[in-house]
C-alpha positions in Angstrom: 0.0 0.0 0.0 3.0 2.3 0.3 3.3 3.0 -3.4 -0.4 3.9 -3.6 0.1 6.3 -0.7 3.1 8.0 -2.4 0.9 8.6 -5.4 -2.0 9.9 -3.3 0.4 12.3 -1.6 1.9 13.5 -4.9 -1.5 14.6 -6.2 -3.1 15.9 -2.9 -3.7 19.6 -3.2 -3.4 20.2 0.6 0.2 18.8 0.4 1.3 21.0 -2.5 4.3 23.0 -1.3 4.7 20.7 1.7 6.3 17.7 -0.1 8.7 18.0 -2.9 9.1 14.5 -4.3 7.5 11.1 -4.2 9.0 7.6 -4.7 6.3 4.9 -5.1 7.7 1.4 -5.0 5.4 -1.1 -6.8 2.5 1.3 -6.5 -0.5 -0.7 -7.3 -4.2 0.0 -7.2 -3.6 3.5 -8.6 -6.5 3.1 -11.0 -9.0 2.1 -8.2 -10.9 4.4 -5.9 -11.2 3.0 -2.4 -14.2 4.0 -0.4 -17.6 5.3 -1.3 -17.2 7.8 -4.1 -13.5 7.9 -3.8 -11.6 9.1 -6.9 -8.7 6.9 -8.0 -5.3 8.6 -7.8 -4.9 8.1 -11.6 -7.7 10.6 -12.2 -5.7 13.3 -10.6 -2.2 12.6 -11.9 -2.5 14.5 -15.2 -3.8 17.8 -13.7 -2.6 17.7 -10.0 0.8 16.1 -9.9 2.9 18.8 -8.5 6.2 17.0 -7.6 8.8 14.9 -9.5 8.2 11.2 -9.0 10.6 8.3 -9.3 8.5 5.1 -9.7 10.0 1.7 -9.1 8.2 -1.0 -11.1 8.8 -4.8 -11.4 8.9 -6.1 -15.0 6.8 -9.1 -13.8 4.5 -7.2 -11.5 0.8 -7.3 -12.3 -0.3 -4.6 -9.8 0.7 -2.3 -11.4 1.1 -4.2 -14.6 3.5 -3.1 -17.4 0.4 -1.7 -19.1 -0.6 0.3 -16.0 3.0 1.6 -15.8 2.7 2.8 -19.4 -0.6 4.5 -18.6 1.0 6.2 -15.5 3.9 7.4 -17.7 1.5 9.0 -20.2 -0.5 10.6 -17.4 2.5 12.0 -15.5 4.6 12.9 -18.5 8.1 14.2 -17.7 7.3 14.4 -14.0 7.7 10.6 -13.7 11.0 8.8 -14.0 10.0 5.2 -14.3 12.6 2.5 -13.3 11.7 -1.0 -14.4 13.5 -3.8 -12.5 13.9 -6.9 -14.6 12.8 -10.3 -13.2 11.0 -8.4 -10.4 7.5 -9.1 -9.1 5.3 -7.0 -6.8 7.1 -6.5 -3.5 10.6 -7.0 -4.9 12.1 -4.4 -2.6 10.5 -5.6 0.6 12.6 -8.1 2.6 9.5 -9.6 4.1 8.0 -10.4 0.7 8.4 -13.8 -0.9 9.1 -11.8 -4.1 12.1 -10.0 -2.5 14.9 -9.6 -5.1 18.1 -8.4 -3.4 19.7 -7.0 -6.6 16.5 -5.0 -7.4 16.1 -3.8 -3.9 19.7 -2.5 -3.7 19.5 -0.9 -7.2 16.2 0.8 -6.4 17.4 2.1 -3.0 20.6 3.6 -4.5 18.6 5.2 -7.3 16.0 6.6 -4.8 18.7 8.2 -2.6 20.3 9.8 -5.7 16.9 11.0 -7.0 15.9 12.5 -3.6 19.4 14.1 -3.1 19.1 15.8 -6.5 15.4 16.7 -6.3 15.4 18.0 -2.8 18.4 20.2 -3.4 16.1 22.2 -5.8 13.3 22.4 -3.3 12.7 25.5 -1.2 14.6 25.6 2.1 11.5 25.7 4.2 8.3 23.8 3.2 5.0 25.4 3.7 3.2 24.1 6.8 
């Protein structure tokens, strides 16, 4: 659920100016609304995504599937840097997952740290509260 929450935060108007980057790992269920009348995060990405995003996707994941990843790339445009990890299924970066893939987890973490270092250096010194 962490990847979905990262997407939700990245498109939430009340967080605009308070967060400056998002990094969803295997962010599934982005095309589903949870709860009565809830809008799926995907409906807000094109018009409300206000921060750079690095998304880590497993090439063998089905939630999100490669097709969903391509839809996300179209919706987010140049704000999304998609990183696809070969031979990786959903949960590849989680040590508690039966799909844990050490090489993918290490590569994704290193890329995440570099992305955040570069992106957050460009952010305002003080976030709006």
